C-alpha positions as CSV (number, residue, x, y, z in Angstrom):
1,M,18.8,17.6,-2.6
2,N,20.5,14.3,-2.4
3,R,21.1,12.2,-5.4
4,S,18.5,9.6,-4.7
5,L,15.8,12.3,-4.4
6,A,16.7,14.3,-7.5
7,S,16.8,11.2,-9.7
8,R,13.4,10.2,-8.4
9,L,12.0,13.6,-9.1
10,L,13.6,13.7,-12.5
11,I,12.1,10.1,-13.5
12,P,8.5,11.5,-14.5
13,A,9.8,13.9,-16.9
14,A,12.1,11.5,-18.5
15,A,9.3,8.9,-18.9
16,A,7.2,11.8,-20.7
17,F,9.9,12.6,-23.0
18,L,10.4,9.0,-23.9
19,A,6.7,8.3,-24.5
20,A,6.4,11.4,-26.8
21,A,9.5,10.3,-28.7
22,A,8.1,6.8,-29.3
23,P,4.3,6.8,-29.6
24,I,2.5,3.5,-29.3
25,P,0.9,2.6,-32.9
26,S,-2.9,2.6,-32.8
27,S,-3.1,-0.8,-34.7
28,A,-0.8,-2.6,-32.0
29,Q,-2.2,-4.4,-29.2
30,T,-1.3,-2.8,-25.8
31,V,0.4,-5.0,-23.1
32,M,-0.3,-3.7,-19.7
33,K,1.8,-5.3,-17.0
34,L,0.4,-5.6,-13.6
35,A,3.1,-5.7,-10.9
36,N,2.7,-6.6,-7.4
37,A,5.0,-7.7,-4.3
38,T,2.3,-9.9,-2.7
39,I,0.3,-12.8,-3.8
40,N,-3.2,-14.5,-2.7
41,D,-4.2,-11.2,-0.9
42,V,-6.3,-8.3,-1.7
43,Q,-4.0,-6.7,-4.0
44,H,-3.6,-9.8,-6.1
45,E,-7.4,-10.1,-6.1
46,W,-7.8,-6.6,-7.4
47,Q,-5.3,-7.2,-10.1
48,K,-7.4,-10.3,-11.4
49,V,-10.7,-8.7,-11.2
50,F,-9.4,-5.5,-12.8
51,A,-7.9,-7.6,-15.8
52,A,-11.4,-9.4,-16.2
53,E,-13.4,-6.2,-16.0
54,L,-11.0,-4.5,-18.7
55,D,-11.2,-7.5,-21.0
56,K,-15.2,-7.2,-20.9
57,R,-14.8,-3.6,-22.0
58,V,-11.9,-3.6,-24.7
59,G,-11.4,-7.3,-25.3
60,S,-8.1,-8.0,-27.3
61,K,-7.2,-4.1,-27.5
62,V,-5.2,-4.7,-24.0
63,K,-3.4,-7.8,-23.2
64,T,-3.2,-7.9,-19.2
65,E,-0.2,-9.8,-17.7
66,I,-0.3,-10.2,-13.8
67,Y,3.0,-10.4,-12.1
68,P,2.6,-11.1,-8.5
69,A,5.3,-12.0,-5.5
70,S,7.9,-9.5,-6.9
71,Q,8.4,-11.2,-10.1
72,L,9.3,-7.9,-11.7
73,G,11.7,-6.9,-8.8
74,A,11.7,-5.4,-5.3
75,I,9.3,-2.9,-4.4
76,P,11.5,0.2,-5.1
77,R,12.5,-1.2,-8.6
78,M,8.7,-1.9,-9.3
79,V,8.0,1.8,-8.2
80,D,10.9,3.0,-10.5
81,G,9.5,0.9,-13.2
82,V,6.1,2.6,-13.2
83,L,7.7,6.1,-13.0
84,L,10.0,5.2,-16.0
85,G,7.3,3.4,-18.0
86,T,8.6,0.1,-18.2
87,I,6.0,-1.3,-15.9
88,E,2.6,0.0,-16.9
89,S,1.0,-0.6,-13.4
90,F,1.9,-1.4,-9.7
91,I,-0.2,-2.1,-6.8
92,T,1.1,-1.4,-3.2
93,P,0.4,0.0,0.2
94,T,0.5,3.9,0.2
95,S,3.6,3.7,2.4
96,F,6.0,2.4,-0.1
97,L,5.1,5.4,-2.5
98,V,6.0,8.0,0.1
99,P,9.7,8.4,-1.5
100,T,7.9,9.2,-4.8
101,D,5.6,11.7,-3.3
102,P,5.2,12.7,0.5
103,R,1.4,13.1,0.2
104,F,1.0,9.6,0.3
105,Q,1.8,9.9,4.0
106,I,-1.5,11.0,5.0
107,Y,-3.2,7.7,4.7
108,D,-1.0,6.3,7.1
109,V,-1.8,8.5,10.0
110,P,-2.3,6.5,13.0
111,G,-6.1,6.5,14.4
112,L,-7.3,7.8,11.3
113,F,-9.7,5.3,10.3
114,V,-11.9,3.2,12.8
115,S,-12.7,0.2,10.7
116,P,-12.7,-1.1,7.1
117,E,-16.0,0.4,6.2
118,H,-14.9,3.6,7.4
119,V,-11.8,3.4,5.1
120,H,-14.2,2.3,2.2
121,A,-16.7,5.1,2.7
122,V,-13.7,7.8,2.7
123,I,-11.7,6.7,-0.2
124,H,-14.7,5.9,-2.4
125,D,-16.4,9.1,-1.9
126,P,-17.2,10.1,-5.4
127,A,-15.5,13.5,-5.3
128,Y,-12.6,12.4,-3.1
129,R,-12.1,9.3,-5.6
130,D,-11.8,11.6,-8.4
131,R,-9.2,13.8,-6.6
132,L,-7.2,10.8,-5.4
133,E,-7.0,9.5,-9.0
134,T,-5.2,12.8,-10.3
135,M,-3.4,14.0,-7.0
136,F,-0.1,12.6,-8.3
137,L,0.0,13.4,-12.1
138,D,2.9,16.0,-11.5
139,R,4.9,12.8,-10.4
140,G,3.8,11.1,-13.7
141,I,1.5,8.7,-12.1
142,R,-2.3,8.1,-12.0
143,V,-4.2,6.2,-9.3
144,I,-6.5,3.7,-11.0
145,G,-7.4,1.6,-8.0
146,A,-7.7,2.2,-4.4
147,I,-8.6,-0.6,-1.7
148,Y,-8.8,-1.3,2.0
149,N,-5.9,-3.9,2.8
150,S,-5.8,-4.7,6.3
151,P,-4.9,-3.6,9.8
152,T,-1.3,-3.2,11.0
153,V,0.2,-6.0,13.3
154,V,3.6,-7.1,14.1
155,L,5.1,-10.4,14.1
156,T,7.8,-11.5,16.5
157,K,9.7,-14.4,17.1
158,K,9.1,-14.3,21.0
159,P,5.7,-13.3,22.6
160,S,5.3,-9.5,22.8
161,A,2.1,-8.7,24.8
162,T,3.6,-5.5,26.1
163,I,5.2,-2.6,25.2
164,E,8.3,-3.6,27.3
165,S,8.6,-6.7,25.5
166,L,8.8,-5.1,22.2
167,K,11.6,-2.6,23.2
168,G,15.0,-3.2,21.6
169,L,13.5,-5.4,18.8
170,K,14.7,-4.9,15.0
171,V,11.4,-4.7,13.4
172,R,11.1,-4.5,9.6
173,T,8.7,-1.4,8.7
174,F,7.4,0.2,5.4
175,A,9.7,2.9,4.2
176,S,7.6,5.7,5.4
177,P,8.1,7.9,8.5
178,L,4.6,7.0,9.5
179,Q,5.6,3.5,10.1
180,M,9.2,3.9,11.4
181,E,8.6,7.0,13.9
182,P,6.0,5.2,15.8
183,M,7.9,2.1,16.1
184,K,10.8,4.1,17.5
185,A,8.5,5.8,19.9
186,I,7.8,2.5,21.8
187,G,11.3,1.5,21.6
188,T,11.7,-0.9,18.6
189,I,14.4,-0.3,15.9
190,P,12.8,0.0,12.6
191,V,14.3,-1.7,9.7
192,P,13.2,-0.9,6.2
193,L,13.4,-3.9,4.0
194,A,11.9,-5.1,0.7
195,L,9.2,-8.0,1.1
196,T,11.7,-10.4,-0.6
197,E,14.4,-9.9,2.0
198,V,12.2,-10.2,5.1
199,I,12.0,-13.9,5.5
200,P,15.6,-14.6,5.2
201,Q,16.4,-11.9,7.6
202,L,13.9,-13.1,10.0
203,Q,15.1,-16.6,9.8
204,S,19.0,-15.7,10.3
205,G,18.4,-13.1,13.2
206,G,19.0,-10.0,11.2
207,I,15.4,-8.9,12.3
208,D,13.4,-9.7,15.1
209,G,9.9,-8.8,14.0
210,V,8.0,-7.6,11.0
211,L,5.4,-4.8,10.9
212,A,2.7,-5.8,8.2
213,G,-0.9,-7.0,7.5
214,M,-2.0,-10.4,8.6
215,P,-2.9,-11.6,5.0
216,I,0.9,-11.1,3.8
217,L,2.0,-13.2,7.0
218,T,-0.2,-16.1,6.0
219,A,0.1,-15.8,2.0
220,F,3.8,-16.1,2.6
221,K,3.7,-18.7,5.6
222,Y,5.3,-16.5,8.0
223,Y,4.1,-19.0,10.6
224,D,7.1,-21.4,9.8
225,S,9.6,-18.7,10.9
226,A,7.8,-16.9,13.8
227,K,4.6,-17.7,15.7
228,Y,3.7,-14.4,17.6
229,V,1.5,-11.7,16.1
230,T,0.7,-8.6,18.3
231,D,-2.4,-6.9,17.1
232,L,-1.3,-3.3,17.2
233,N,-3.9,-2.0,14.9
234,F,-2.6,1.6,15.2
235,A,-3.6,2.2,11.4
236,Q,-5.6,0.8,8.4
237,I,-3.4,-0.2,5.4
238,I,-4.5,1.1,2.2
239,S,-3.3,-0.1,-1.1
240,V,-3.5,2.0,-4.6
241,D,-2.6,0.7,-8.0
242,V,-0.8,3.4,-9.9
243,V,-0.2,3.7,-13.6
244,N,2.3,5.4,-15.6
245,E,0.6,8.6,-17.0
246,A,2.5,9.2,-20.1
247,W,1.7,5.4,-21.0
248,F,-2.0,6.1,-19.9
249,K,-2.2,9.3,-22.1
250,A,-0.8,7.5,-25.1
251,Q,-3.8,4.9,-25.2
252,P,-6.9,5.7,-27.3
253,K,-9.7,7.3,-25.3
254,D,-11.9,4.3,-25.4
255,V,-9.1,2.6,-23.7
256,Q,-8.4,5.2,-21.0
257,D,-12.0,5.2,-20.1
258,A,-12.1,1.5,-19.9
259,I,-9.0,1.4,-17.6
260,R,-10.6,4.0,-15.3
261,A,-13.9,2.2,-15.3
262,A,-12.5,-1.3,-14.7
263,G,-10.4,0.0,-11.9
264,R,-13.4,1.6,-10.0
265,D,-15.5,-1.5,-10.5
266,A,-12.8,-3.9,-9.4
267,E,-12.5,-1.7,-6.1
268,Q,-16.4,-2.1,-5.3
269,K,-16.1,-5.7,-6.0
270,V,-13.0,-6.8,-4.0
271,F,-13.9,-4.9,-0.8
272,P,-15.8,-7.7,0.7
273,W,-13.4,-10.1,-0.4
274,G,-10.6,-8.2,1.4
275,V,-12.6,-7.8,4.7
276,E,-13.4,-11.6,4.6
277,N,-9.8,-12.4,3.7
278,V,-8.5,-10.7,6.8
279,K,-10.9,-12.9,9.0
280,K,-9.7,-16.1,7.0
281,S,-6.1,-15.1,7.5
282,N,-6.6,-14.6,11.3
283,A,-8.0,-18.1,11.4
284,L,-5.4,-19.6,9.3
285,W,-2.7,-18.0,11.5
286,L,-4.4,-19.9,14.6
287,E,-4.7,-23.1,12.6
288,N,-1.0,-23.0,12.0
289,K,-0.4,-22.7,15.7
290,G,0.1,-19.2,15.5
291,E,-0.9,-16.9,18.4
292,I,-2.6,-13.4,18.2
293,L,-1.8,-11.2,21.3
294,K,-3.2,-7.9,22.5
295,L,-1.7,-5.2,24.5
296,P,-3.2,-4.4,27.7
297,A,-5.8,-1.7,27.3
298,A,-4.2,0.9,29.2
299,E,-1.1,0.4,27.2
300,Q,-3.1,0.3,23.7
301,D,-4.7,3.7,24.6
302,A,-1.4,5.2,25.8
303,M,0.3,4.0,22.5
304,M,-2.3,5.3,20.3
305,K,-2.5,8.9,21.9
306,S,1.4,8.9,21.2
307,F,1.1,7.7,17.7
308,V,-1.8,9.9,16.6
309,A,0.5,13.0,18.0
310,I,3.5,11.7,16.1
311,G,1.6,11.1,12.8
312,T,-0.1,14.5,13.0
313,K,3.2,16.4,13.6
314,I,4.8,14.6,10.8
315,V,2.1,15.3,8.0
316,E,1.9,19.0,9.1
317,Q,5.6,19.7,8.6
318,A,5.3,20.2,4.9
319,P,2.5,22.6,3.6
320,A,1.5,20.5,0.6
321,V,1.1,17.3,2.7
322,K,-0.7,19.2,5.3
323,A,-3.2,20.8,2.9
324,E,-4.0,17.3,1.6
325,F,-4.5,16.0,5.1
326,V,-6.7,18.7,6.3
327,T,-8.9,17.8,3.2
328,L,-8.9,14.1,4.3
329,Q,-9.4,14.8,7.7
330,S,-12.7,16.7,7.0
331,L,-13.8,13.8,5.1
332,V,-12.8,11.2,7.5
333,A,-15.0,13.1,10.1
334,A,-18.1,13.3,7.9
335,K,-17.8,9.9,7.1
336,Q,-17.4,8.7,10.8
337,P,-19.6,5.7,11.6
338,K,-22.7,6.8,13.8
């Protein structure tokens, strides 16, 4: 086991020890920092709605502080902050939590979901939503929010409307095999980067493109650096908000219940906002003289067949990941739109 992985696995235990050693006085106001790498997107909207819903339930018992746009550090640092308990809450696409627990990979398998509504029906199935909340407690984190984010697209500085035109390009990906391996399969060179590093690298030529969701590209005005978006749409991005479990368990029972309820109410309220925001982001991209391209139908079909095979193979390599994927697949099939 390498040093990075070993330290990552030890973090939850260390957090639990620190929490036990320094309990929170019951009379003190709890501060809940909500961290995020993005801004003005569905993740940020969930945070704002969650904060309002929590305030309705517990008032001044909990003071929420929202820190969007990587104010509390790059994504890996914010993940570590939640694992250590220095950050109470962090929202992110599931891909960025794969180094913490490989079971997060199952939500990124290409071709799994056919629409935003399909995503919503699956992850908010009552029994499955309960399972998702506690699935990662052995890593020291609890899922209190799960939302549809957006489809995957790739931004490039030159038009890329064919697989051939994408070959050889250095493309920023999420830090997950389910993002990196498909990109390799079509000939691009995946480059995992923190969101804060992407625009400087794109402008300097360190990378040629960015794999992301359209709302991120418009929120950070990527159209000033590159104009061409290819709608690969091979996977639907799901974001989750995770909290430090030791911190959560240290709260009074009424606060715990309020956090869980506020998270789930926020999920339902921001879903239509998120769907509409994707449409608005596409329109805003075009308004700023960007272009949205699609692969030829035959190339798209061939790419998807390859990507689905790659994704399935990856998640079936580890027994624990495979078991969770089988459970998810069953629900995906049951919730398939008629």
